[in-house]
C-alpha positions in Angstrom: 110.8 190.3 228.4 109.2 193.7 229.2 112.0 195.5 229.4 113.9 194.4 226.1 109.8 195.7 224.4 110.2 198.9 226.3 113.2 199.2 224.7 112.3 198.2 221.3 109.6 200.9 221.6 111.4 203.8 222.8 114.0 203.1 219.6 111.4 202.9 217.4 110.3 206.1 218.5 113.6 208.3 218.6 114.4 206.4 215.0 110.7 208.5 214.1 111.8 211.4 215.5 114.8 211.4 213.4 113.5 210.4 210.2 110.6 213.4 211.2 113.2 215.8 211.7 115.5 215.1 208.6 112.2 215.0 206.2 111.1 218.9 208.2 114.1 219.9 207.1 114.4 218.8 204.0 111.0 220.4 203.5 111.8 223.5 204.8 115.1 224.2 202.7 113.9 222.7 199.6 110.8 225.0 200.0 111.5 227.6 197.6 112.3 225.5 194.4 109.6 223.5 194.9 107.4 226.2 194.4 108.9 227.3 191.5 108.6 222.8 189.7 108.0 220.5 191.2 110.6 217.7 190.5 110.5 213.7 191.7 113.8 213.6 193.6 114.6 210.3 193.3 117.2 210.2 195.6 114.9 210.7 198.0 113.1 208.3 197.0 115.4 205.4 197.1 116.4 206.6 201.3 112.6 205.9 201.7 112.8 202.8 200.6 116.0 202.1 202.4 114.5 203.2 205.1 112.0 201.5 205.2 113.4 197.9 204.5 115.4 198.0 207.1 112.5 199.2 209.8 111.1 195.7 207.9 114.4 193.8 209.0 114.6 194.8 212.5 110.7 193.6 212.8 111.3 190.8 211.7 114.4 190.1 213.6 113.6 191.1 216.9 109.7 188.4 216.3 111.7 185.5 214.7 114.2 185.8 218.2 
């Protein structure tokens, strides 16, 4: 049981580090475009909501078992 919790913790750390890399890459890429005009990117918001829902589903299934 402790080994499973360690794997879940490791997976969570890699998951968040991947999300951090994606956001940092997107921030560098669009820094010049965002300097000229503030635009809310609906696709990025939808993707963030999807990631949060998948992450919530992961924990719900983990605690359900």
